[in-house]
C-alpha positions as CSV (number, residue, x, y, z in Angstrom):
1,M,6.2,11.0,8.4
2,P,9.2,9.8,6.0
3,G,9.6,6.5,5.1
4,N,6.1,5.8,6.6
5,K,8.0,6.4,10.3
6,V,5.9,8.4,13.2
7,K,8.0,9.5,15.7
8,I,6.2,10.8,19.0
9,A,8.1,13.5,20.9
10,S,7.2,11.6,24.8
11,E,9.0,14.0,26.4
12,Q,6.6,16.6,25.4
13,L,3.4,14.7,26.5
14,E,1.7,13.7,29.5
15,H,2.3,9.7,30.5
16,G,-1.4,8.6,29.9
17,L,-1.7,11.2,26.6
18,Y,1.2,9.2,25.3
19,E,-0.5,6.0,25.9
20,R,-3.6,6.7,24.3
21,V,-1.4,7.9,21.1
22,N,0.6,4.7,21.2
23,E,-2.7,2.9,21.3
24,V,-4.0,4.6,18.6
25,F,-0.7,3.8,16.5
26,T,-0.9,0.5,17.3
27,R,-4.5,0.0,16.3
28,I,-3.6,1.3,12.6
29,L,-0.8,-1.2,12.7
30,G,2.2,0.9,13.2
31,K,4.6,-1.6,15.3
32,W,7.7,0.1,17.5
33,K,11.3,0.1,16.0
34,G,13.4,1.3,18.6
35,G,18.0,1.9,18.1
36,K,18.8,4.4,15.2
37,T,14.9,4.5,14.2
38,Q,13.1,5.7,17.7
39,A,9.7,5.6,15.9
40,H,6.6,3.4,14.9
41,V,6.8,1.8,11.8
42,F,3.7,1.3,9.1
43,P,3.3,-1.1,6.1
44,H,1.9,1.5,4.5
45,D,2.0,5.7,4.3
46,P,-0.2,6.8,7.9
47,K,-1.0,10.0,7.5
48,P,-4.4,9.7,5.3
49,L,-5.4,7.0,8.0
50,I,-4.2,9.6,11.2
51,D,-6.4,12.4,9.4
52,A,-9.0,10.2,9.2
53,I,-9.1,9.3,13.1
54,L,-8.8,13.4,14.0
55,T,-11.6,14.0,11.2
56,S,-14.3,11.4,12.7
57,N,-13.0,12.2,15.9
58,Q,-13.2,8.0,17.0
59,M,-10.8,5.5,18.3
60,P,-9.7,3.1,15.9
61,P,-11.5,-0.4,16.7
62,K,-8.8,-3.3,17.7
63,N,-9.8,-5.2,14.4
64,P,-13.4,-6.1,14.9
65,Y,-13.8,-7.0,11.7
66,A,-10.5,-9.1,11.3
67,F,-8.8,-6.1,8.7
68,F,-5.7,-7.2,7.9
69,P,-4.0,-5.0,4.4
70,T,-3.4,-6.9,1.2
71,P,0.7,-6.9,0.6
72,K,1.4,-5.9,-2.6
73,D,2.5,-9.1,-4.5
74,V,-0.9,-10.4,-3.7
75,A,-2.5,-7.6,-5.0
76,L,-1.0,-7.6,-8.3
77,E,-1.0,-11.0,-8.6
78,M,-5.2,-10.5,-8.6
79,L,-4.5,-7.6,-11.9
80,W,-2.6,-9.7,-14.7
81,E,-6.3,-9.9,-16.9
82,L,-6.5,-6.0,-16.1
83,Q,-3.3,-5.1,-16.9
84,E,-3.3,-7.4,-20.1
85,R,-6.8,-5.2,-21.0
86,K,-4.5,-1.6,-20.4
87,E,-1.9,-2.7,-22.5
88,F,-3.5,-4.3,-25.7
89,R,-6.1,-0.8,-25.8
90,E,-2.2,1.3,-25.7
91,R,-1.0,-0.9,-28.4
92,A,-4.3,-0.5,-30.7
93,A,-4.1,3.3,-30.2
94,K,-0.8,3.4,-31.7
95,W,-1.9,1.2,-35.1
96,D,-2.8,2.0,-38.1
97,G,-6.2,0.5,-39.5
98,T,-8.9,-0.8,-38.0
99,L,-8.1,-1.2,-34.7
100,Y,-7.1,2.3,-34.5
101,E,-10.4,2.8,-33.1
102,Y,-11.1,0.5,-30.6
103,K,-12.1,1.2,-27.7
104,P,-13.4,-1.3,-25.2
105,L,-16.3,-1.7,-23.4
106,P,-16.6,-0.2,-19.8
107,I,-16.4,-2.5,-17.1
108,K,-17.4,-2.6,-13.1
109,I,-15.0,-3.2,-10.6
110,L,-16.0,-4.1,-6.8
111,E,-13.6,-4.3,-4.0
112,P,-15.9,-5.5,-1.4
113,S,-14.0,-5.2,2.4
114,A,-11.7,-2.6,1.1
115,G,-9.9,-1.4,4.2
116,M,-7.6,1.4,2.6
117,G,-7.9,0.3,-0.9
118,G,-4.8,-2.0,-0.5
119,I,-6.2,-4.2,-3.8
120,A,-8.1,-0.5,-5.2
121,D,-4.7,1.2,-5.0
122,Y,-3.3,-0.8,-7.9
123,V,-7.1,-1.3,-9.8
124,K,-7.1,2.6,-10.3
125,P,-3.7,3.1,-12.8
126,L,-5.5,0.3,-14.8
127,L,-8.7,1.9,-15.1
128,L,-9.8,2.5,-18.7
129,E,-12.2,5.6,-20.3
130,G,-15.7,5.1,-18.9
131,D,-14.6,1.7,-16.3
132,T,-15.8,2.5,-12.6
133,L,-14.3,1.1,-9.1
134,D,-16.5,0.8,-6.1
135,C,-15.2,-0.1,-2.7
136,V,-17.3,-1.1,0.4
137,E,-16.0,-0.4,3.9
138,I,-18.1,-1.3,7.1
139,A,-15.4,0.7,9.1
140,A,-15.7,4.3,9.3
141,I,-12.1,5.4,9.8
142,Q,-10.9,3.4,6.4
143,A,-14.0,4.5,4.8
144,T,-13.1,8.0,5.4
145,M,-9.6,7.6,3.8
146,L,-10.8,5.5,1.5
147,R,-13.1,9.3,0.3
148,Q,-9.7,11.2,0.5
149,K,-8.3,9.3,-1.9
150,G,-11.0,9.5,-4.0
151,Y,-13.2,6.3,-4.2
152,T,-16.3,5.9,-4.5
153,V,-17.2,4.5,-0.8
154,H,-20.7,2.4,0.5
155,E,-19.9,2.5,3.9
156,Q,-21.8,-0.4,4.9
157,D,-21.9,-4.1,5.8
158,F,-20.5,-5.9,2.8
159,L,-23.1,-8.7,3.0
160,T,-26.0,-6.1,2.9
161,Y,-24.9,-4.8,0.0
162,N,-26.4,-5.5,-3.2
163,Q,-25.5,-3.5,-6.2
164,K,-24.4,-5.4,-9.4
165,P,-23.5,-6.6,-11.9
166,Y,-19.8,-6.4,-11.9
167,D,-17.2,-7.4,-14.3
168,Y,-14.6,-7.9,-11.9
169,I,-14.6,-8.4,-7.6
170,L,-11.8,-8.2,-6.5
171,M,-11.3,-9.2,-2.6
172,N,-9.3,-10.3,0.5
173,P,-12.5,-10.9,3.0
174,P,-12.2,-11.2,6.8
175,F,-11.5,-15.1,7.2
176,S,-12.8,-15.2,10.4
177,V,-15.1,-12.4,12.9
178,E,-16.9,-12.8,16.3
179,D,-20.0,-13.7,14.7
180,D,-19.1,-15.6,11.8
181,Q,-15.8,-18.1,11.8
182,T,-15.8,-18.8,8.3
183,A,-16.3,-15.1,7.3
184,Y,-14.7,-15.3,3.9
185,I,-17.0,-18.5,2.8
186,S,-20.1,-16.1,3.2
187,H,-18.3,-13.0,2.1
188,I,-17.4,-15.5,-1.4
189,Y,-20.5,-16.3,-1.9
190,H,-22.2,-12.8,-1.6
191,A,-19.9,-11.5,-3.5
192,W,-20.2,-14.5,-5.9
193,Q,-24.2,-13.3,-6.8
194,L,-22.9,-9.9,-7.8
195,L,-21.0,-10.9,-10.4
196,K,-22.1,-10.5,-14.2
197,D,-22.5,-13.6,-16.2
198,G,-18.9,-14.1,-17.7
199,G,-17.5,-12.1,-15.1
200,T,-14.1,-12.6,-12.9
201,L,-13.9,-12.9,-9.7
202,F,-10.3,-13.3,-7.7
203,A,-10.3,-13.4,-3.6
204,V,-7.8,-14.6,-0.9
205,V,-8.7,-17.9,1.8
206,P,-6.4,-19.2,4.2
207,P,-4.7,-22.2,3.3
């Protein structure tokens, strides 16, 4: 699967089985590309998610939770405070004098409705000693994949999650789901209740 591509040897699969495999790839955001490629192309490394599907033995849902991966540029835009904190710590560790022993207090970070870790993957390299990063994800397949990546995962509906407080909450909430047409508002409001006084919340919202 080089370059986030998966090829199906269609001549080796019975037609009905090929169609089911194709449906799985489509549901995990694989798009067929013909021409010289002749493969399903994914916006992410599909192997962990395919492994999770095989482990759970479940057909991935069509998208009942309005899951859309967080684009890289959006995720990185959320992280400037954490990046500055890490860079300051690295500079301080090189200096002589009073700042040499500077150690920032540990912080707690949360990614609600974490999906495949589209934000957490960029947060992880910025963690300092003692920091914690929690993910909440309701979908079993995505939760399995997050665990395979090594994250602490709370597999439940975010609106029922009540651990607190967090210093940072970074979220790309579902914009609209079947029973809540303004889901992003209720998710952001709930996240606000979990935020520490003086904490920071970043959220992706529709225009």
